[in-house]
BAVOLUM-802357 format. One record per residue (C-alpha): residue in one letter; z, x, y. Coordinates in Angstrom, 1 decimal, padded with zeros to 4 digits, always signed. Example, Ala and Ser with C-alpha at 12.3 -4.5 7.8 and 13.67 -1.06 7.14 Angstrom:
<nodes>
{node a {+007.8 +012.3 -004.5}}
{node s {+007.1 +013.7 -001.1}}
</nodes>
This chain:
<nodes>
{node m {-008.2 -000.7 -022.1}}
{node k {-006.8 +002.8 -022.0}}
{node f {-005.5 +004.3 -018.8}}
{node t {-005.5 +008.1 -018.9}}
{node e {-006.5 +011.4 -017.2}}
{node i {-010.2 +012.4 -017.3}}
{node a {-009.5 +015.0 -020.0}}
{node d {-008.6 +012.2 -022.4}}
{node y {-012.1 +010.7 -022.3}}
{node q {-014.8 +012.4 -024.3}}
{node l {-017.3 +013.5 -021.6}}
{node p {-020.5 +015.1 -022.6}}
{node g {-022.1 +018.0 -020.8}}
{node g {-024.9 +016.9 -018.5}}
{node r {-026.5 +016.9 -015.1}}
{node v {-023.8 +015.9 -012.6}}
{node t {-024.8 +014.1 -009.4}}
{node k {-022.3 +013.4 -006.6}}
{node f {-022.7 +010.4 -004.4}}
{node s {-020.9 +010.4 -001.0}}
{node p {-020.7 +007.9 +001.9}}
{node q {-021.5 +009.2 +005.4}}
{node a {-020.6 +007.6 +008.7}}
{node d {-023.3 +007.9 +011.3}}
{node s {-020.9 +008.4 +014.2}}
{node g {-018.5 +010.9 +012.5}}
{node t {-015.1 +010.2 +011.0}}
{node f {-013.0 +010.7 +014.2}}
{node r {-015.3 +008.7 +016.5}}
{node w {-014.9 +005.5 +014.5}}
{node d {-013.8 +002.3 +016.2}}
{node p {-010.0 +002.1 +016.7}}
{node d {-008.6 -000.8 +014.7}}
{node d {-005.4 -002.5 +015.9}}
{node r {-004.7 -004.1 +012.5}}
{node p {-001.6 -002.4 +011.1}}
{node l {-001.4 -000.6 +007.8}}
{node a {+000.3 -002.4 +005.0}}
{node y {+003.9 -001.2 +004.3}}
{node d {+002.9 +000.6 +001.1}}
{node h {-000.1 +002.2 +002.7}}
{node e {+001.9 +003.5 +005.7}}
{node t {+004.7 +004.9 +003.5}}
{node y {+002.1 +006.6 +001.3}}
{node v {+000.3 +008.1 +004.3}}
{node r {+003.5 +009.3 +005.9}}
{node r {+004.6 +011.0 +002.7}}
{node a {+001.2 +012.8 +002.6}}
{node v {+001.7 +013.9 +006.3}}
{node s {+005.1 +015.3 +005.5}}
{node g {+003.7 +017.2 +002.5}}
{node r {+005.9 +015.3 +000.0}}
{node a {+003.0 +013.7 -001.9}}
{node e {+000.3 +015.2 -004.1}}
{node s {-003.1 +013.7 -004.8}}
{node s {-002.8 +010.3 -006.4}}
{node w {-006.1 +008.6 -007.3}}
{node l {-007.3 +005.9 -009.6}}
{node g {-010.7 +005.3 -011.1}}
{node a {-012.8 +004.5 -014.2}}
{node v {-015.6 +005.8 -016.3}}
{node f {-018.3 +003.7 -018.1}}
{node e {-021.8 +003.9 -019.5}}
{node v {-024.8 +002.5 -017.7}}
{node q {-028.0 +001.6 -019.6}}
{node g {-031.2 +003.3 -018.6}}
{node n {-032.1 +006.5 -016.9}}
{node l {-030.4 +007.4 -013.6}}
{node d {-032.3 +006.3 -010.5}}
{node t {-030.5 +008.1 -007.6}}
{node a {-032.1 +006.0 -004.9}}
{node a {-031.1 +002.7 -006.6}}
{node m {-027.6 +004.1 -007.1}}
{node n {-027.3 +005.1 -003.4}}
{node r {-028.2 +001.6 -002.4}}
{node a {-025.8 +000.0 -004.9}}
{node l {-022.9 +002.2 -003.7}}
{node l {-023.8 +001.4 -000.1}}
{node a {-023.6 -002.3 -000.9}}
{node w {-020.3 -001.8 -002.6}}
{node h {-018.8 +000.0 +000.4}}
{node r {-020.2 -002.5 +002.8}}
{node r {-018.7 -005.4 +000.8}}
{node h {-015.2 -003.9 +000.6}}
{node e {-013.8 -003.0 +004.1}}
{node v {-011.0 -000.9 +002.6}}
{node f {-013.6 +001.8 +001.8}}
{node r {-014.6 +001.9 +005.5}}
{node t {-011.2 +002.3 +007.1}}
{node t {-008.9 +005.3 +007.4}}
{node a {-005.6 +006.3 +009.0}}
{node t {-005.4 +009.3 +011.3}}
{node v {-002.4 +011.0 +013.0}}
{node a {-002.3 +010.8 +016.8}}
{node e {+000.2 +011.9 +019.4}}
{node d {+001.4 +010.1 +022.5}}
{node g {+002.1 +011.8 +025.8}}
{node a {+005.5 +012.9 +024.7}}
{node g {+004.2 +014.6 +021.6}}
{node n {+005.4 +011.9 +019.2}}
{node q {+003.2 +011.3 +016.2}}
{node h {+002.0 +007.9 +015.1}}
{node l {-000.7 +006.6 +012.7}}
{node v {-003.9 +005.0 +014.0}}
{node r {-006.3 +003.0 +011.9}}
{node r {-010.0 +003.5 +012.5}}
{node t {-012.7 +001.5 +010.8}}
{node c {-016.5 +002.0 +010.4}}
{node a {-018.9 -000.9 +010.9}}
{node p {-021.0 -001.7 +007.7}}
{node d {-024.3 -000.9 +009.4}}
{node r {-023.1 +002.6 +010.4}}
{node l {-022.6 +003.7 +006.8}}
{node r {-025.1 +005.4 +004.5}}
{node f {-024.9 +007.1 +001.1}}
{node d {-026.3 +010.5 +000.1}}
{node s {-026.5 +012.2 -003.3}}
{node t {-026.1 +015.8 -004.2}}
{node d {-027.3 +017.4 -007.5}}
{node l {-024.4 +019.6 -008.7}}
{node g {-026.5 +020.9 -011.6}}
{node w {-025.8 +021.1 -015.3}}
{node i {-022.1 +021.3 -016.4}}
{node e {-021.2 +022.0 -020.0}}
{node y {-019.0 +019.6 -022.0}}
{node d {-016.1 +022.0 -022.1}}
{node a {-016.0 +022.4 -018.3}}
{node i {-016.9 +018.9 -017.0}}
{node a {-013.4 +017.3 -017.2}}
{node t {-011.8 +020.2 -015.4}}
{node t {-014.6 +020.2 -012.8}}
{node l {-014.3 +016.5 -012.0}}
{node t {-010.5 +016.6 -012.0}}
{node d {-010.5 +019.5 -009.6}}
{node m {-013.0 +017.8 -007.4}}
{node f {-011.1 +014.5 -007.2}}
{node d {-007.7 +016.2 -006.8}}
{node g {-009.1 +018.5 -004.0}}
{node e {-011.1 +016.0 -002.0}}
{node l {-009.4 +012.6 -002.3}}
{node s {-006.5 +012.1 +000.1}}
{node p {-005.1 +009.3 +002.3}}
{node l {-005.6 +011.6 +005.3}}
{node q {-009.3 +012.5 +004.6}}
{node w {-012.2 +010.2 +004.5}}
{node p {-014.1 +009.2 +002.3}}
{node h {-011.4 +007.8 +000.1}}
{node c {-013.7 +007.1 -002.8}}
{node m {-016.0 +009.4 -004.7}}
{node v {-018.7 +008.7 -007.4}}
{node v {-020.4 +011.0 -009.8}}
{node t {-022.9 +010.4 -012.6}}
{node v {-023.4 +012.5 -015.8}}
{node s {-027.0 +012.1 -016.9}}
{node d {-029.8 +013.9 -018.9}}
{node t {-027.7 +014.0 -022.1}}
{node p {-030.3 +012.8 -024.7}}
{node d {-028.4 +014.2 -027.7}}
{node v {-025.3 +012.2 -026.7}}
{node l {-026.3 +009.3 -024.5}}
{node e {-029.8 +008.2 -025.3}}
{node d {-031.3 +006.1 -022.5}}
{node r {-027.8 +005.9 -020.8}}
{node f {-025.7 +007.8 -018.3}}
{node l {-022.1 +007.9 -017.3}}
{node l {-020.7 +006.8 -014.0}}
{node v {-017.3 +008.0 -012.9}}
{node f {-015.6 +006.9 -009.8}}
{node a {-012.2 +007.8 -008.3}}
{node a {-010.5 +006.5 -005.2}}
{node d {-007.3 +007.5 -003.4}}
{node h {-004.5 +005.1 -004.3}}
{node s {-004.3 +004.0 -000.7}}
{node v {-007.5 +001.9 -001.2}}
{node m {-007.3 +001.0 -004.9}}
{node d {-005.0 -000.6 -007.4}}
{node a {-005.3 -001.3 -011.2}}
{node y {-007.2 -004.6 -010.8}}
{node s {-009.6 -002.9 -008.3}}
{node m {-010.5 -000.3 -010.9}}
{node l {-011.3 -002.9 -013.4}}
{node l {-013.2 -005.3 -011.1}}
{node s {-015.3 -002.4 -009.9}}
{node i {-016.7 -001.6 -013.3}}
{node g {-018.5 -004.9 -013.5}}
{node e {-019.3 -005.1 -009.8}}
{node l {-020.9 -001.7 -009.7}}
{node s {-022.9 -002.5 -012.9}}
{node r {-024.3 -005.7 -011.4}}
{node l {-025.1 -004.1 -008.0}}
{node y {-027.0 -001.2 -009.7}}
{node d {-028.9 -003.5 -012.0}}
{node a {-029.9 -005.6 -009.1}}
{node e {-031.2 -002.6 -007.1}}
{node l {-033.2 -001.4 -010.1}}
{node r {-034.8 -004.8 -010.4}}
{node g {-035.3 -005.2 -006.7}}
{node e {-033.4 -008.5 -006.8}}
{node s {-030.4 -009.8 -004.9}}
{node v {-027.1 -010.4 -006.6}}
{node e {-024.8 -013.3 -006.0}}
{node l {-021.2 -012.2 -005.6}}
{node p {-018.3 -014.4 -004.5}}
{node d {-017.0 -014.2 -001.0}}
{node i {-013.9 -012.1 -000.6}}
{node g {-011.3 -011.2 +001.9}}
{node s {-010.5 -007.8 +003.2}}
{node h {-007.4 -005.7 +002.3}}
{node v {-007.3 -004.7 +006.0}}
{node d {-006.6 -008.4 +006.9}}
{node f {-004.1 -008.6 +004.0}}
{node s {-002.3 -005.7 +005.6}}
{node t {-001.7 -007.7 +008.7}}
{node r {-000.2 -010.5 +006.7}}
{node n {+001.9 -008.0 +004.7}}
{node r {+003.2 -006.4 +007.9}}
{node t {+004.0 -009.8 +009.5}}
{node m {+006.0 -010.8 +006.4}}
{node g {+007.9 -007.6 +006.2}}
{node n {+008.8 -007.6 +009.9}}
{node e {+010.6 -010.9 +009.4}}
{node v {+012.9 -009.5 +006.7}}
{node t {+016.4 -008.6 +007.8}}
{node g {+019.4 -007.0 +006.1}}
{node e {+020.7 -010.4 +005.1}}
{node h {+017.5 -011.4 +003.3}}
{node e {+017.9 -012.5 -000.3}}
{node a {+015.5 -009.7 -001.5}}
{node v {+017.4 -007.0 +000.3}}
{node e {+020.7 -008.2 -001.2}}
{node r {+019.1 -008.4 -004.7}}
{node w {+017.7 -004.9 -004.4}}
{node r {+021.0 -003.6 -003.1}}
{node h {+022.8 -004.9 -006.2}}
{node f {+020.1 -003.6 -008.5}}
{node l {+020.2 -000.1 -007.1}}
{node a {+024.0 +000.0 -006.9}}
{node t {+024.3 -000.9 -010.6}}
{node t {+022.8 +002.4 -011.7}}
{node g {+023.4 +004.5 -008.6}}
{node g {+019.7 +004.4 -007.6}}
{node f {+016.6 +003.4 -009.5}}
{node p {+017.4 +003.1 -013.2}}
{node e {+015.9 +005.6 -015.6}}
{node l {+015.0 +005.1 -019.2}}
{node s {+018.4 +006.2 -020.5}}
{node s {+017.1 +007.8 -023.7}}
{node v {+014.9 +010.1 -021.6}}
{node a {+017.6 +010.8 -019.1}}
{node a {+019.8 +011.9 -022.0}}
{node t {+017.3 +014.6 -023.0}}
{node r {+018.0 +016.5 -019.8}}
{node s {+021.1 +018.2 -020.8}}
{node r {+021.3 +020.6 -017.8}}
{node p {+019.8 +020.9 -014.4}}
{node s {+016.2 +022.0 -014.4}}
{node f {+014.6 +024.3 -011.9}}
{node l {+011.0 +023.6 -012.9}}
{node s {+008.4 +024.1 -010.2}}
{node p {+006.1 +021.1 -009.5}}
{node v {+003.3 +022.8 -011.4}}
{node d {+005.5 +023.1 -014.5}}
{node a {+006.6 +019.5 -014.3}}
{node v {+003.1 +018.0 -015.2}}
{node q {+003.7 +015.0 -017.3}}
{node r {+002.4 +014.2 -020.7}}
{node g {+000.3 +011.1 -021.1}}
{node w {-001.2 +009.1 -024.0}}
{node a {-002.9 +005.8 -024.7}}
{node l {-003.3 +004.0 -028.0}}
{node p {-004.1 +000.4 -029.2}}
{node v {-001.1 -001.2 -030.9}}
{node a {-002.6 -004.5 -032.0}}
{node d {-005.9 -006.3 -032.4}}
{node g {-006.8 -009.6 -030.8}}
{node d {-005.9 -011.7 -033.8}}
{node r {-002.4 -010.3 -034.1}}
{node v {-001.8 -010.7 -030.4}}
{node g {-003.1 -014.2 -030.6}}
{node a {-000.7 -015.0 -033.4}}
{node v {+002.3 -013.8 -031.4}}
{node n {+001.0 -015.7 -028.4}}
{node a {+000.7 -018.9 -030.4}}
{node v {+004.3 -018.6 -031.7}}
{node c {+005.7 -017.9 -028.2}}
{node r {+003.6 -020.6 -026.5}}
{node a {+005.0 -023.1 -028.9}}
{node a {+008.5 -022.0 -027.6}}
{node g {+007.4 -022.3 -024.0}}
{node h {+006.8 -018.7 -023.3}}
{node t {+003.9 -016.2 -022.7}}
{node t {+002.9 -012.9 -024.3}}
{node q {+004.1 -011.0 -021.3}}
{node t {+007.6 -012.5 -021.8}}
{node a {+007.4 -011.6 -025.5}}
{node v {+006.7 -008.0 -024.7}}
{node m {+009.6 -007.7 -022.3}}
{node a {+011.9 -009.6 -024.6}}
{node a {+011.0 -007.3 -027.5}}
{node m {+011.4 -004.2 -025.3}}
{node a {+014.9 -005.4 -024.3}}
{node l {+015.9 -005.8 -027.9}}
{node a {+014.4 -002.5 -028.9}}
{node h {+016.2 -000.8 -026.0}}
{node r {+019.5 -002.4 -027.2}}
{node r {+019.0 -001.1 -030.7}}
{node l {+018.0 +002.4 -029.7}}
{node t {+020.5 +003.0 -026.9}}
{node g {+023.3 +000.5 -027.5}}
{node q {+022.8 -000.9 -023.9}}
{node s {+022.7 -004.6 -023.6}}
{node t {+020.6 -004.8 -020.4}}
{node l {+017.2 -003.5 -019.9}}
{node r {+016.7 -002.4 -016.3}}
{node l {+013.4 -001.2 -014.9}}
{node v {+010.8 -001.7 -012.1}}
{node m {+007.9 -004.0 -012.7}}
{node p {+004.7 -003.8 -010.6}}
{node l {+003.2 -007.2 -009.9}}
{node h {+000.0 -008.1 -008.1}}
{node t {+000.2 -009.8 -004.7}}
{node r {-003.3 -011.4 -004.8}}
{node d {-001.9 -014.8 -004.1}}
{node e {-004.8 -016.1 -002.1}}
{node a {-008.2 -016.8 -003.7}}
{node r {-010.0 -014.6 -001.1}}
{node f {-008.2 -011.5 -002.4}}
{node l {-008.8 -012.1 -006.1}}
{node e {-011.9 -009.8 -006.3}}
{node s {-011.2 -007.7 -003.3}}
{node v {-010.7 -003.9 -003.7}}
{node g {-007.4 -002.6 -002.2}}
{node w {-003.8 -001.9 -002.9}}
{node y {-002.4 -005.4 -003.7}}
{node v {+000.7 -004.5 -005.6}}
{node g {+004.4 -005.1 -005.0}}
{node i {+007.4 -004.1 -007.2}}
{node g {+010.2 -006.2 -008.5}}
{node p {+013.6 -005.2 -010.1}}
{node l {+013.6 -006.4 -013.7}}
{node e {+016.8 -007.0 -015.6}}
{node v {+016.8 -008.5 -019.1}}
{node d {+020.3 -009.1 -020.4}}
{node v {+020.3 -009.5 -024.2}}
{node r {+024.0 -009.1 -024.6}}
{node h {+024.3 -012.5 -026.2}}
{node a {+020.8 -012.7 -027.7}}
{node r {+021.1 -013.6 -031.4}}
{node t {+017.5 -014.8 -031.9}}
{node f {+014.1 -013.8 -030.4}}
{node a {+014.2 -017.2 -028.6}}
{node d {+017.4 -016.1 -026.8}}
{node a {+015.7 -012.8 -025.7}}
{node l {+012.6 -014.8 -024.5}}
{node s {+014.7 -016.9 -022.3}}
{node a {+016.4 -013.9 -020.8}}
{node a {+013.1 -012.1 -020.2}}
{node a {+011.5 -015.2 -018.6}}
{node t {+014.4 -015.4 -016.2}}
{node g {+014.1 -011.7 -015.3}}
{node i {+010.4 -011.8 -014.9}}
{node s {+010.5 -014.9 -012.6}}
{node e {+013.0 -013.2 -010.3}}
{node a {+011.0 -009.9 -010.3}}
{node k {+007.8 -011.8 -009.3}}
{node k {+009.6 -013.5 -006.5}}
{node l {+011.1 -010.3 -005.1}}
{node s {+007.8 -008.4 -005.5}}
{node r {+006.3 -010.5 -002.7}}
{node v {+008.6 -008.8 -000.2}}
{node p {+007.3 -005.3 +000.7}}
{node f {+009.7 -002.8 -000.9}}
{node p {+009.2 -000.1 +001.8}}
{node r {+010.7 -002.6 +004.3}}
{node v {+013.6 -003.3 +001.9}}
{node a {+014.1 +000.5 +001.5}}
{node e {+014.1 +000.9 +005.2}}
{node l {+016.9 -001.6 +005.6}}
{node l {+018.9 -000.1 +002.7}}
{node g {+018.4 +003.4 +004.0}}
{node t {+017.0 +004.8 +000.8}}
{node v {+014.0 +007.0 +000.1}}
{node a {+014.5 +006.9 -003.7}}
{node e {+011.4 +006.4 -005.9}}
{node p {+011.1 +004.2 -009.1}}
{node q {+011.9 +006.1 -012.3}}
{node f {+011.3 +003.7 -015.1}}
{node v {+008.3 +001.4 -014.6}}
{node v {+006.7 -001.0 -017.0}}
{node s {+003.5 -002.9 -016.1}}
{node y {+001.9 -005.8 -018.0}}
{node l {-001.7 -006.6 -017.3}}
{node d {-003.6 -009.5 -018.8}}
{node l {-007.2 -008.4 -018.3}}
{node r {-009.0 -010.9 -020.5}}
{node f {-010.4 -012.9 -017.6}}
{node v {-011.3 -010.1 -015.2}}
{node a {-015.0 -010.3 -014.2}}
{node g {-017.0 -008.1 -016.5}}
{node a {-014.3 -007.7 -019.1}}
{node a {-016.5 -008.9 -022.0}}
{node d {-018.7 -005.8 -021.4}}
{node w {-016.1 -003.1 -021.3}}
{node a {-016.2 -002.2 -025.0}}
{node a {-020.0 -002.0 -025.1}}
{node r {-019.9 +000.2 -021.9}}
{node r {-017.2 +002.5 -023.4}}
{node a {-015.2 +001.8 -020.2}}
{node q {-011.9 +003.4 -019.6}}
{node t {-009.6 +003.5 -016.5}}
{node l {-008.5 +006.8 -015.1}}
{node r {-005.7 +008.3 -013.1}}
{node s {-004.7 +011.6 -011.6}}
{node a {-002.1 +013.8 -013.3}}
{node a {+001.5 +013.2 -012.3}}
{node r {+004.4 +015.6 -011.9}}
{node s {+007.9 +014.6 -012.5}}
{node e {+010.9 +015.7 -014.7}}
{node s {+012.2 +012.1 -014.9}}
{node e {+009.7 +009.4 -014.3}}
{node v {+008.5 +007.1 -017.2}}
{node y {+005.6 +004.8 -016.7}}
{node i {+004.3 +002.4 -019.4}}
{node w {+001.3 +000.2 -019.0}}
{node v {+000.7 -002.6 -021.4}}
{node a {-002.9 -004.0 -021.2}}
{node r {-004.1 -007.1 -023.0}}
{node t {-007.8 -007.6 -023.5}}
{node a {-009.8 -009.8 -025.9}}
{node e {-009.7 -006.9 -028.3}}
{node g {-005.9 -006.7 -028.3}}
{node i {-003.1 -004.7 -026.7}}
{node t {-003.3 -001.1 -025.6}}
{node v {-000.3 +000.9 -024.4}}
{node s {-000.7 +003.8 -022.0}}
{node a {+002.2 +006.0 -020.8}}
{node r {+003.2 +009.0 -018.9}}
{node h {+006.5 +010.8 -019.1}}
{node p {+008.2 +014.2 -019.0}}
{node a {+006.3 +016.6 -021.2}}
{node d {+009.1 +017.9 -023.4}}
{node d {+009.2 +016.8 -027.1}}
{node a {+012.5 +015.0 -026.8}}
{node a {+011.3 +012.7 -023.9}}
{node t {+008.0 +012.1 -025.8}}
{node a {+010.0 +011.0 -028.9}}
{node a {+012.2 +008.7 -026.8}}
{node v {+009.3 +006.9 -025.1}}
{node t {+007.3 +006.6 -028.3}}
{node d {+010.4 +005.3 -030.2}}
{node l {+010.8 +002.6 -027.5}}
{node v {+007.2 +001.6 -027.7}}
{node v {+007.0 +001.5 -031.5}}
{node s {+010.2 -000.4 -031.8}}
{node t {+009.1 -002.9 -029.1}}
{node f {+006.0 -003.9 -030.9}}
{node e {+007.6 -003.9 -034.3}}
{node t {+010.1 -006.3 -033.0}}
{node m {+007.5 -008.5 -031.3}}
{node f {+005.2 -008.7 -034.3}}
{node e {+008.1 -009.7 -036.6}}
{node v {+008.0 -013.2 -035.0}}
{node i {+004.6 -013.9 -036.5}}
{node d {+006.2 -014.5 -039.9}}
{node a {+009.9 -015.0 -039.0}}
{node g {+009.5 -017.2 -035.9}}
{node v {+011.4 -017.0 -032.7}}
{node h {+014.6 -018.5 -034.2}}
{node a {+015.2 -015.8 -036.8}}
{node p {+018.3 -013.5 -036.2}}
{node v {+017.7 -010.3 -034.3}}
{node g {+020.8 -008.3 -034.8}}
{node v {+021.3 -004.9 -033.2}}
{node e {+019.9 -003.2 -036.4}}
{node s {+017.1 -005.7 -036.9}}
{node v {+013.7 -004.1 -036.7}}
{node g {+010.5 -005.5 -038.1}}
{node a {+008.2 -003.8 -040.6}}
{node a {+004.9 -004.2 -038.7}}
{node d {+002.3 -001.5 -038.8}}
{node v {+002.6 +000.2 -035.4}}
{node q {+001.9 +003.9 -035.3}}
{node i {+001.7 +006.2 -032.3}}
{node a {+001.0 +009.8 -032.9}}
</nodes>
């Protein structure tokens, strides 16, 4: 499963229809809701209020069988929004009597919502990606409802016979990676049921708005002496802030004065292994008591050691916080971050690196349960993560078996940064795909691709060599991994 900007998906020209939710009583006359915003949500909104944040949205594109029925699509999208309360809540800025600003949550009842469609006409293939990107960038915001938009591309018989494309995007405040993926299957089922005039059985779910209350309660109990605060303090102090990918940091030889527009990052996404090869790695690592996720991080630590000479891999790892069954298929921002350190100073075999990675991942998972904005508040830092690696096992997400047939792909907005490096490793039944974004200069591109290539060469070497073969600083496998 690739994770890219819209321009990296081959969209055909076609008739574009926009579907939008409407609240009968008007956005600013919604019911006040005293449930607090989650820590990440509030931090994100406050950054937007201060003007320090640009549009950040997530979404997906996939094919739908049959001709577009706009009435059925409106009903399906209405059911989707009624099911997930996070789509029907928003944060607004209010002032008290002294002129102090504070955030207020307002929520719309399910029965006061409706969906309308607008025909935007025919858009040619060479303009459609830019049109949709500009639309999502310009209209999606944590400060402006609706926070989710849906468009379809239809009437393209020369490209999509008896099919159309559905593209959705949502502000990051209401959607995370699992939400994107869950929504592909859920929207497909809801639309199919509306076409057939049948009901659809979906599991009961919780609300992210209720999760936010729990998140806030947990964070409020954290003090400066909490284990997570101490651990983060040490992690940040080690590198004088969030660690960067050193091989990318080294490419910045002098201060840069690029404007935000000029700092648009480069992104790419490519498969690095098929399902059989990943299964072979998994079998070897399972026999040694470890997982594929651990193998990826162990291999990355060894690759990083070989490429940079540094014995400890330091980065930030996003981890889901859906630790109750009711939140497993709920749309929302259920993500924490943990500090990951994998020390392979004394690793002489891949088994040694696996043990080091397993220890690091276990600690990162534990610490990710504590809201980082609360930790940052106690530490007095406003720093942002710089080197982030995410591992997602997507094989068992509802609807995953249909993604390939639907030509499904997850989407994100463009990012602007001279230093950030994000790498997403996604495992599906078809294998592993790596997606990345990083500074757009050629030196940074080479540094990131070298790390990714070396990581998977090192990991695939265990298929034949086993986990107890030597892995010296110069040891690199000869597996067939190519990233252009």
